[in-house]
N, C-alpha and C positions, 0 to 999 in steps of 0.2 A: 796745195795745202794738205797737210797730213790729217788723216782721220784720227779722232781721239782714241787713245789706247783702250778706253772702256768700251767703245763701239766695236772694235775688233774682237775684244774678249767676249762681248755679248753675241756677236755673229758666230764665233767659234762654239760657244756654249749651245746656241740654237741648233747648229749643225750636228753637234754631238747628241743632243736630245732627240732630234729627228732620226738619227742613225740608230740610237738605242730603241726607239719605238718601233722602227722597221724590223730590227733584229728580233725584238720580243714577239712581234706579230708572226714573223716567219717561224720562230721557234715553237710558238703555240700550234701553228698548222702542222709542223713536222711531228710534234708530240701527239697530236690527235690522230694523224695517219699511222704512226707507229703503234699506238695503243689499239687502234682498230685492226691493225695487221696481227697483233698478238691474239686478239679475240677471234679473228678469222681462222688463224692456224689451229687454235684450240677447238673451234667449232667444227672444222672439217677433219680434225684428227691428224693433220700434218705436223711434223716435228717442229717444235719451237727452238730456234737458234738465233743468235744475234745476227748472223749473216742473212738468214731467211727473212727475219723481220725487216732488216735494212732494205733488202730487195723488194719485199712486198710494199713497204711504205715509201720507197724511192728516197731514202735518206742514207747518210753514210754510217758505217759501223761505228765511227768515232762519235757520232751524235747519239747512237743507241747506248754506248757505254757512258757517255758524259752527261746525259740527261737522266737524273736520278729516278724520276717517275717511270720513264720507259725502261730503264735498267731493272728496276724492281719488278715491273710487269713481266719482263722477259724471264727473270729468275724465278718468279712465281709460276709462270707457265711451264718452265722446265721442270720445276719441282712437282707440279700437278701431274704432268705426263709421266714422270718417273714413278710417282706413287700409284697412279691409276691407269697408266698405259694410254695408248691412243684410242679414244672412244670409237672412232669410225675406221679402225684399221681394216683395210679391205680383205685381208687374208685371214680366214679362220684358223684357229690354233691346230686343228686336226689335219689341215691340208698339208700334203707333202710338198716340200720345197725342192725344186730341181737344182742340180749342180749349176746350170746356167744362171738361174735366179740368184743363187748364192754368190756366184762370181760377180754378178752385177752389183749386189749389195756390198760386196767387198771392195769393188772399184769405187763405188760411191763413198764408202767410208774413208778410203784412202784419199779421195779427192777432197773430202771435207777436212781431213787433217791438213792437207796441203793449203787449203783456204784459211784455216785457223792459224797456221804458221805465218802465212802472208799477212793476215790481219795483225798478228802480234808484232811482226817486224815493222809493218807500216806504222802502227801506233807508237812503237819505240822510236822510230825515226821522227815522227811528228812531235813527240815529246822533246826529243833532243833539239829539234829546230826551234820549237816555240817556247820552251821553258826559259831559255836565256832572255828572250825578249820580254816575257811576262814578269820576270823577276823585278824589273824596274817599275812595274805598274801595279803590283799587288802587295798587300801587307803580309805579315807573318802568318796570321790565322788563315788567310786564303791559301797560302802556300801549303800549310799543314793539311787543309781540306783537299787540295789538289793531289798531294802525295797519297793521301788515304784513298782517293778515288782511283788513282793509278794502281795502287796495290790491290784494290778490289778487282779491277779489270784484269790484272795479271793473274790473280787467283782464279777468276772465272775462266780465263783462257786455258790455264793449266788444267783445270777440272774438265773442261770440254775436250782437251787433247787426251787426257787420261781416259775419259769415257769412250772417245773414238777409238783409241788403241785397244781398249777392252772389247769393243764391238768387233774390231778386226780379228782379234784372237778368237772370239766366239764364232765368228763367221768362217774363219779358216778351219776350225774344228768341225763345224757343221758341213763344210764343203768336203773335207776328207771323209767324213762319215757317209755322206751322200754318194761320193764316188766309190767308196768301198761297197755300199749297198748295191749300186748300179753294176759294179763288176761281178758281185756275187749273183745277182739276178741274171746277168747274161750267161754266166757259167752254168747256172741251174737250167736255163732255157736250152743251152746247147746239149746238156746231158739228157734233158727230157726229149729233145728232138732225136737224139741218137737212140733212145730207148724205144721209140715208136717203130714197130715192125713195118718193113716195106710192103706195099700191096702186091 
């Protein structure tokens, strides 16, 4: 004997509601962890980036970009650090930076650019794969909102790439200057040693 159609529809509706509730609870937990990660990075003076927040909170970068509250917190953190600097920066301004330290910073900046490009490509692929499926399930207003979110994420990624490239340029300049200073210091030391009379 067949079950009434209304019973099947009710069961399906109940499953959907349970799934929605579970997803909402999971999203709340991820949001809380991500916001705490932003606060922790600001408190300790470490650099706030989407990738770093995702790592600290154990969430995907997609979640950070797609959750508006988290995205705003990350953008606010980046703006705060840009305007006020890292509060707990370990190196004082007057401290001389060695060529080895500059090379390390340069390598880290290049690695960050590589990560940002990977994130951008990953997001682009996810959008291409999921957008077609979502088209059947969302209305026009939701599509417009999603396009706006994607444009914002793209703008943020472009800005971070530009900032990382600027840092690389600055670090390369500092590295060249430090190497020139080191070469000059060595030459001066050799001249001073030659000028000392033999006993």
